[in-house]
C-alpha positions, 0 to 999 in steps of 0.5 A: 524906349527902355529909358522912357518906360523906366522914367515913366515908371519911376515918376508914376510910382512916386506920384501914385504913392504920394496921392494914395497917401493923401487919399488914405489919410483923408479917409482916415479922418472921415473926409470923402475923396471925389476922385483919384487919378493916376496921370494927368490930362484927358481921362482914359478910363474910370470906375466908381468904387467906395464913393471915389471915381478912380481914373486913369489919365493920358499923361503918365507923369503926375496924378491928383486927388480931388478933395471937397472943401479945397476951393470956394463956393459960388453963390447964386449971385456969382459971389465967392463964399467960403467952403463949408465942407470937406477940408474946410471943416477939418481942424488944423491937425487933421488938415496937416495929417491929410497934407503931409501924407504924400511926403511921408509916403515918398519918404517910405518908398525912398527908404524901401528902394534904397534898401533894395538897391543896396541889397542888390549891390552892396557896394552902394553901402558907401551912400549910407556910410563913409566906410562903405561895404565890408570888402571880402576880397578881390575878383578878376574882372578882366584880363588884358589880351597878351598879358602875363595874366593870360599866359598864367591862365588867369581868366575873368571871374576868377576869385583871388583866394590868396596872393603870396600867402595873403588870404582874401586880399583886397585890391590894394593888397593885390596891387602891392604884391604885383608891384613889389614882390619878386615872386607871385604865388596866386591861388584863384577859384572859379566855379568850385575849381581852385588852382594855384600858379607860381612864377618869378616876378616880374617876367624877365625883361618886362615890367611888373604888370600882371594885366588884370582888371580887379573887382571887389568882393563885398559882404552881402547885405540883407534888405531888412538889415539895411532898411533902418539905415536907409530910413535914417539916411532919408532923414539925415540928408534933408538939410542938404537937399533943402540947401541944394534946392535953394541954391539950385532955384537961385542959380536957375533964376540968375543963370549961374551954373549949378548941379544941385537941381535937375529938370526933366532933361537931366532926370531922363539923362540919369535914367538912361545912364542907370538903365544901361548898368542894371536894376540896382542903379535904377532903384538907387535913382528912384530912391533919390527921386522919392526923397527929393519929392518928399523934401521939395513938397515940404518947402513952404511954397504955395501950391505945394504940400508945405505951402498948404500946411503953412497957410493952414497954420496961418489961418489957425493962428489968426482964428479966421480964414482968408477972404474967399478965393484969396488962399486959392489965388496964393496957391495958384501963383505958387504953382505958376512959379514952380512951373515957370522954374521947371520950364526955365531949368528945362530950357537951360538943360536943353541948351546945354545938351545942344551946346555939348 
Protein backbone atom coordinates (compact mmCIF):
# COMPACT_ATOMS: atom_id res chain seq x y z
CA UNK A 1 0.00 0.00 0.00
CA UNK A 2 2.81 2.41 0.89
CA UNK A 3 4.45 1.74 -2.48
CA UNK A 4 1.20 2.46 -4.35
CA UNK A 5 0.60 5.69 -2.42
CA UNK A 6 4.19 6.86 -2.93
CA UNK A 7 4.09 6.02 -6.64
CA UNK A 8 0.79 7.88 -7.08
CA UNK A 9 2.09 10.91 -5.17
CA UNK A 10 5.29 11.09 -7.24
CA UNK A 11 3.46 10.88 -10.57
CA UNK A 12 0.56 13.10 -9.54
CA UNK A 13 2.87 15.83 -8.22
CA UNK A 14 4.98 15.70 -11.39
CA UNK A 15 1.93 15.89 -13.68
CA UNK A 16 0.20 18.53 -11.56
CA UNK A 17 3.12 20.99 -11.65
CA UNK A 18 3.55 20.24 -15.37
CA UNK A 19 -0.06 21.09 -16.20
CA UNK A 20 -0.18 23.99 -13.73
CA UNK A 21 2.75 25.57 -15.57
CA UNK A 22 0.84 25.25 -18.86
CA UNK A 23 -2.10 26.94 -17.14
CA UNK A 24 -0.03 29.80 -15.69
CA UNK A 25 1.85 30.41 -18.94
CA UNK A 26 -1.42 30.43 -20.88
CA UNK A 27 -2.98 32.92 -18.50
CA UNK A 28 0.17 35.09 -18.64
CA UNK A 29 -0.42 35.70 -22.38
CA UNK A 30 -4.15 36.29 -21.95
CA UNK A 31 -5.25 32.81 -23.05
CA UNK A 32 -8.29 31.44 -21.17
CA UNK A 33 -8.21 27.87 -19.85
CA UNK A 34 -11.49 25.99 -20.05
CA UNK A 35 -10.57 23.16 -17.68
CA UNK A 36 -7.73 21.95 -15.46
CA UNK A 37 -7.84 18.34 -14.30
CA UNK A 38 -5.78 16.47 -11.74
CA UNK A 39 -6.13 12.86 -12.82
CA UNK A 40 -7.71 11.27 -15.88
CA UNK A 41 -10.99 9.56 -16.64
CA UNK A 42 -14.35 10.19 -14.96
CA UNK A 43 -14.60 13.48 -13.07
CA UNK A 44 -15.15 12.98 -9.34
CA UNK A 45 -15.45 16.62 -8.35
CA UNK A 46 -15.42 19.99 -10.09
CA UNK A 47 -15.51 23.65 -9.18
CA UNK A 48 -15.58 26.80 -11.30
CA UNK A 49 -12.98 29.45 -10.45
CA UNK A 50 -11.48 32.33 -12.46
CA UNK A 51 -13.16 31.14 -15.65
CA UNK A 52 -11.67 27.63 -15.39
CA UNK A 53 -13.36 24.41 -14.35
CA UNK A 54 -11.04 22.71 -11.87
CA UNK A 55 -11.52 18.95 -11.86
CA UNK A 56 -10.47 16.00 -9.75
CA UNK A 57 -10.64 12.85 -11.90
CA UNK A 58 -10.64 9.17 -11.02
CA UNK A 59 -7.23 7.98 -12.24
CA UNK A 60 -4.43 9.71 -10.27
CA UNK A 61 -1.80 9.02 -12.94
CA UNK A 62 -2.08 12.05 -15.19
CA UNK A 63 -3.79 15.36 -15.82
CA UNK A 64 -4.52 17.92 -18.50
CA UNK A 65 -5.46 21.51 -19.32
CA UNK A 66 -8.15 22.25 -21.88
CA UNK A 67 -7.03 25.20 -24.01
CA UNK A 68 -9.21 26.77 -26.74
CA UNK A 69 -7.92 26.70 -30.30
CA UNK A 70 -6.19 23.33 -30.03
CA UNK A 71 -8.68 21.49 -32.30
CA UNK A 72 -10.39 22.39 -35.61
CA UNK A 73 -13.94 23.76 -35.70
CA UNK A 74 -16.80 22.03 -37.49
CA UNK A 75 -19.08 24.20 -39.63
CA UNK A 76 -22.81 23.67 -40.19
CA UNK A 77 -22.12 21.34 -43.11
CA UNK A 78 -19.78 19.13 -41.07
CA UNK A 79 -16.59 20.40 -42.67
CA UNK A 80 -13.47 21.03 -40.61
CA UNK A 81 -12.35 24.63 -40.35
CA UNK A 82 -9.26 26.21 -38.84
CA UNK A 83 -9.83 27.36 -35.25
CA UNK A 84 -10.01 31.13 -34.90
CA UNK A 85 -9.52 31.43 -31.14
CA UNK A 86 -7.12 30.68 -28.32
CA UNK A 87 -3.86 28.96 -29.21
CA UNK A 88 -4.54 29.31 -32.94
CA UNK A 89 -4.38 33.11 -32.67
CA UNK A 90 -1.20 33.31 -30.61
CA UNK A 91 2.08 34.31 -32.27
CA UNK A 92 4.76 31.63 -32.45
CA UNK A 93 6.77 32.81 -29.44
CA UNK A 94 3.72 32.85 -27.17
CA UNK A 95 2.70 29.37 -28.36
CA UNK A 96 6.15 28.06 -27.48
CA UNK A 97 5.95 29.79 -24.09
CA UNK A 98 2.67 28.05 -23.28
CA UNK A 99 3.93 24.66 -24.49
CA UNK A 100 7.31 24.74 -22.77
CA UNK A 101 5.87 25.64 -19.36
CA UNK A 102 5.48 22.02 -18.27
CA UNK A 103 9.05 21.16 -19.18
CA UNK A 104 10.37 24.09 -17.15
CA UNK A 105 8.15 23.16 -14.18
CA UNK A 106 9.36 19.54 -14.08
CA UNK A 107 12.95 20.72 -14.33
CA UNK A 108 12.48 23.13 -11.39
CA UNK A 109 10.67 20.52 -9.28
CA UNK A 110 13.37 17.95 -10.09
CA UNK A 111 16.07 20.38 -8.95
CA UNK A 112 14.22 21.09 -5.68
CA UNK A 113 13.65 17.38 -4.98
CA UNK A 114 17.29 16.52 -5.73
CA UNK A 115 18.53 19.27 -3.43
CA UNK A 116 16.16 18.02 -0.73
CA UNK A 117 17.40 14.44 -1.09
CA UNK A 118 21.04 15.53 -0.80
CA UNK A 119 20.39 17.78 2.19
CA UNK A 120 18.79 14.78 3.95
CA UNK A 121 21.48 12.33 2.81
CA UNK A 122 24.75 14.15 2.00
CA UNK A 123 26.23 10.91 0.65
CA UNK A 124 24.13 11.57 -2.47
CA UNK A 125 26.54 14.39 -3.33
CA UNK A 126 28.19 11.70 -5.44
CA UNK A 127 25.28 12.14 -7.88
CA UNK A 128 26.44 15.71 -8.57
CA UNK A 129 30.17 15.38 -8.17
CA UNK A 130 32.56 12.48 -8.69
CA UNK A 131 34.37 13.51 -5.51
CA UNK A 132 31.14 12.98 -3.58
CA UNK A 133 30.45 14.24 -0.09
CA UNK A 134 33.23 15.44 2.19
CA UNK A 135 34.00 12.60 4.61
CA UNK A 136 34.29 13.78 8.21
CA UNK A 137 35.02 10.46 9.82
CA UNK A 138 33.69 7.01 10.54
CA UNK A 139 30.97 5.50 12.69
CA UNK A 140 30.41 1.93 13.83
CA UNK A 141 27.26 0.82 12.04
CA UNK A 142 27.19 -2.68 13.52
CA UNK A 143 29.12 -5.08 15.73
CA UNK A 144 29.46 -8.79 15.01
CA UNK A 145 28.31 -10.97 17.89
CA UNK A 146 31.22 -12.70 19.65
CA UNK A 147 33.82 -10.55 17.89
CA UNK A 148 36.85 -8.75 19.30
CA UNK A 149 34.91 -5.48 18.98
CA UNK A 150 32.15 -6.79 21.25
CA UNK A 151 34.69 -7.88 23.86
CA UNK A 152 36.22 -4.39 23.78
CA UNK A 153 32.83 -2.84 24.49
CA UNK A 154 32.36 -1.24 21.08
CA UNK A 155 28.73 -0.69 20.11
CA UNK A 156 26.66 0.43 17.11
CA UNK A 157 26.48 4.21 16.59
CA UNK A 158 29.86 4.74 18.27
CA UNK A 159 31.66 7.53 16.42
CA UNK A 160 35.34 6.73 15.92
CA UNK A 161 37.09 9.83 17.27
CA UNK A 162 40.59 8.47 16.68
CA UNK A 163 42.50 5.26 16.00
CA UNK A 164 46.20 4.98 16.81
CA UNK A 165 46.54 8.76 16.91
CA UNK A 166 44.67 9.39 13.61
CA UNK A 167 41.87 11.85 14.37
CA UNK A 168 38.52 11.50 12.59
CA UNK A 169 39.75 8.59 10.47
CA UNK A 170 38.12 7.62 7.20
CA UNK A 171 36.87 4.03 6.83
CA UNK A 172 39.96 3.28 4.72
CA UNK A 173 42.25 4.50 7.52
CA UNK A 174 40.38 2.42 10.10
CA UNK A 175 40.73 -0.68 7.94
CA UNK A 176 44.45 -0.01 7.37
CA UNK A 177 45.12 0.26 11.11
CA UNK A 178 43.11 -2.86 11.92
CA UNK A 179 44.98 -4.85 9.28
CA UNK A 180 48.49 -3.53 9.87
CA UNK A 181 49.00 -2.26 13.42
CA UNK A 182 50.43 -4.27 16.32
CA UNK A 183 48.31 -2.38 18.85
CA UNK A 184 44.93 -0.65 18.70
CA UNK A 185 44.24 2.51 20.63
CA UNK A 186 40.68 3.41 19.78
CA UNK A 187 38.68 6.37 21.06
CA UNK A 188 34.96 6.35 20.44
CA UNK A 189 32.07 8.63 21.37
CA UNK A 190 28.37 7.98 21.73
CA UNK A 191 25.83 10.46 23.06
CA UNK A 192 28.54 12.66 24.56
CA UNK A 193 30.19 9.73 26.35
CA UNK A 194 33.81 9.37 25.19
CA UNK A 195 35.92 6.35 26.02
CA UNK A 196 39.23 4.87 24.91
CA UNK A 197 40.15 1.21 24.57
CA UNK A 198 43.69 -0.07 24.11
CA UNK A 199 44.71 -3.62 23.31
CA UNK A 200 47.56 -5.56 21.71
CA UNK A 201 46.63 -6.43 18.18
CA UNK A 202 45.66 -8.86 16.85
CA UNK A 203 44.49 -10.98 19.80
CA UNK A 204 46.82 -13.88 20.42
CA UNK A 205 46.09 -16.74 18.08
CA UNK A 206 43.45 -14.85 16.16
CA UNK A 207 43.24 -13.04 12.84
CA UNK A 208 43.27 -9.24 12.61
CA UNK A 209 39.47 -9.02 12.39
CA UNK A 210 37.82 -6.44 14.64
CA UNK A 211 34.24 -7.40 13.73
CA UNK A 212 32.59 -4.07 12.98
CA UNK A 213 30.60 -2.61 10.12
CA UNK A 214 31.88 0.87 9.29
CA UNK A 215 29.67 3.72 8.23
CA UNK A 216 30.75 7.10 6.89
CA UNK A 217 30.25 10.42 8.61
CA UNK A 218 29.84 13.07 5.93
CA UNK A 219 29.72 16.84 6.10
CA UNK A 220 26.14 18.17 6.24
CA UNK A 221 24.94 19.98 3.12
CA UNK A 222 22.39 22.81 3.25
CA UNK A 223 19.40 22.81 0.89
CA UNK A 224 20.07 26.24 -0.57
CA UNK A 225 23.78 25.47 -0.74
CA UNK A 226 23.27 22.50 -3.03
CA UNK A 227 20.24 23.78 -5.00
CA UNK A 228 22.32 25.56 -7.71
CA UNK A 229 24.39 22.39 -8.19
CA UNK A 230 21.21 20.31 -8.47
CA UNK A 231 19.85 22.71 -11.10
CA UNK A 232 23.11 22.54 -13.05
CA UNK A 233 22.98 18.74 -12.87
CA UNK A 234 19.49 18.77 -14.41
CA UNK A 235 20.87 20.58 -17.46
CA UNK A 236 24.10 18.60 -17.65
CA UNK A 237 22.34 15.22 -17.91
CA UNK A 238 20.06 16.22 -20.82
CA UNK A 239 22.32 14.68 -23.52
CA UNK A 240 22.65 11.46 -21.53
CA UNK A 241 18.89 11.24 -21.02
CA UNK A 242 18.16 11.90 -24.69
CA UNK A 243 20.66 9.20 -25.64
CA UNK A 244 19.09 6.84 -23.10
CA UNK A 245 15.58 7.45 -24.42
CA UNK A 246 16.67 6.87 -28.01
CA UNK A 247 18.50 3.63 -27.19
CA UNK A 248 15.67 2.52 -24.89
CA UNK A 249 13.04 3.08 -27.56
CA UNK A 250 15.17 1.22 -30.11
CA UNK A 251 15.66 -1.70 -27.73
CA UNK A 252 11.94 -1.87 -26.91
CA UNK A 253 11.15 -2.16 -30.63
CA UNK A 254 13.91 -4.64 -31.46
CA UNK A 255 13.62 -6.68 -28.28
CA UNK A 256 17.23 -6.09 -27.24
CA UNK A 257 17.96 -5.84 -23.49
CA UNK A 258 18.15 -2.29 -22.18
CA UNK A 259 18.29 -0.62 -18.77
CA UNK A 260 17.95 2.98 -19.94
CA UNK A 261 14.14 3.19 -20.00
CA UNK A 262 11.70 1.95 -17.36
CA UNK A 263 7.99 1.43 -17.82
CA UNK A 264 5.28 1.40 -15.13
CA UNK A 265 6.42 -1.93 -13.67
CA UNK A 266 10.03 -0.83 -13.49
CA UNK A 267 9.04 2.46 -11.87
CA UNK A 268 6.89 0.73 -9.25
CA UNK A 269 9.78 -1.62 -8.48
CA UNK A 270 12.15 1.32 -7.96
CA UNK A 271 9.60 3.11 -5.77
CA UNK A 272 9.17 -0.03 -3.65
CA UNK A 273 12.92 -0.28 -3.13
CA UNK A 274 13.22 3.42 -2.29
CA UNK A 275 10.38 3.40 0.26
CA UNK A 276 12.06 0.56 2.13
CA UNK A 277 15.11 2.77 2.74
CA UNK A 278 13.64 6.14 3.64
CA UNK A 279 12.58 9.60 2.50
CA UNK A 280 15.88 10.65 0.89
CA UNK A 281 15.93 7.91 -1.79
CA UNK A 282 12.23 8.56 -2.52
CA UNK A 283 13.03 12.24 -3.13
CA UNK A 284 16.00 11.23 -5.28
CA UNK A 285 13.83 8.93 -7.40
CA UNK A 286 11.13 11.61 -7.70
CA UNK A 287 13.80 14.07 -8.90
CA UNK A 288 14.97 11.63 -11.57
CA UNK A 289 11.38 11.05 -12.72
CA UNK A 290 10.77 14.81 -13.03
CA UNK A 291 13.99 15.34 -14.99
CA UNK A 292 13.03 12.41 -17.21
CA UNK A 293 9.54 13.81 -17.85
CA UNK A 294 11.02 17.19 -18.73
CA UNK A 295 13.48 15.72 -21.22
CA UNK A 296 11.00 13.21 -22.68
CA UNK A 297 8.43 15.96 -23.28
CA UNK A 298 11.07 17.96 -25.15
CA UNK A 299 11.58 15.19 -27.70
CA UNK A 300 10.18 16.20 -31.12
CA UNK A 301 7.52 13.48 -31.04
CA UNK A 302 4.02 14.57 -32.15
CA UNK A 303 1.63 14.73 -29.23
CA UNK A 304 4.35 15.69 -26.77
CA UNK A 305 5.22 19.30 -25.96
CA UNK A 306 8.36 19.06 -28.09
CA UNK A 307 6.36 17.75 -31.06
CA UNK A 308 3.79 20.53 -30.70
CA UNK A 309 6.56 23.13 -30.59
CA UNK A 310 8.11 21.56 -33.68
CA UNK A 311 4.85 21.74 -35.68
CA UNK A 312 4.21 25.29 -34.45
CA UNK A 313 7.66 26.20 -35.74
CA UNK A 314 6.98 24.53 -39.10
CA UNK A 315 3.72 26.49 -39.43
CA UNK A 316 5.53 29.73 -38.57
CA UNK A 317 8.24 29.05 -41.17
CA UNK A 318 5.69 28.08 -43.84
CA UNK A 319 3.61 31.14 -43.15
CA UNK A 320 0.39 29.13 -43.31
CA UNK A 321 -1.25 26.38 -41.22
CA UNK A 322 -1.71 22.75 -42.12
CA UNK A 323 -5.01 21.65 -43.59
CA UNK A 324 -7.83 21.63 -41.01
CA UNK A 325 -7.49 18.53 -38.85
CA UNK A 326 -4.14 17.49 -40.32
CA UNK A 327 -2.04 18.71 -37.40
CA UNK A 328 -4.37 16.98 -34.94
CA UNK A 329 -4.05 13.71 -36.90
CA UNK A 330 -0.26 13.94 -36.69
CA UNK A 331 -0.44 14.47 -32.92
CA UNK A 332 -2.92 11.60 -32.56
CA UNK A 333 -0.56 9.24 -34.37
CA UNK A 334 2.30 10.38 -32.12
CA UNK A 335 0.27 9.79 -28.95
CA UNK A 336 -0.75 6.33 -30.15
CA UNK A 337 2.88 5.45 -30.87
CA UNK A 338 3.93 6.62 -27.39
CA UNK A 339 1.12 4.59 -25.77
CA UNK A 340 2.10 1.54 -27.85
CA UNK A 341 5.70 1.97 -26.71
CA UNK A 342 4.59 2.11 -23.05
CA UNK A 343 2.50 -1.03 -23.50
CA UNK A 344 5.40 -2.81 -25.21
CA UNK A 345 7.84 -1.89 -22.43
CA UNK A 346 5.27 -2.95 -19.81
CA UNK A 347 4.78 -6.36 -21.42
CA UNK A 348 8.54 -6.87 -21.50
CA UNK A 349 8.87 -5.88 -17.84
CA UNK A 350 6.02 -8.16 -16.79
CA UNK A 351 7.57 -11.01 -18.76
CA UNK A 352 10.95 -10.42 -17.13
CA UNK A 353 9.26 -10.30 -13.71
CA UNK A 354 7.60 -13.67 -14.20
CA UNK A 355 10.69 -15.26 -15.73
CA UNK A 356 12.78 -14.21 -12.74
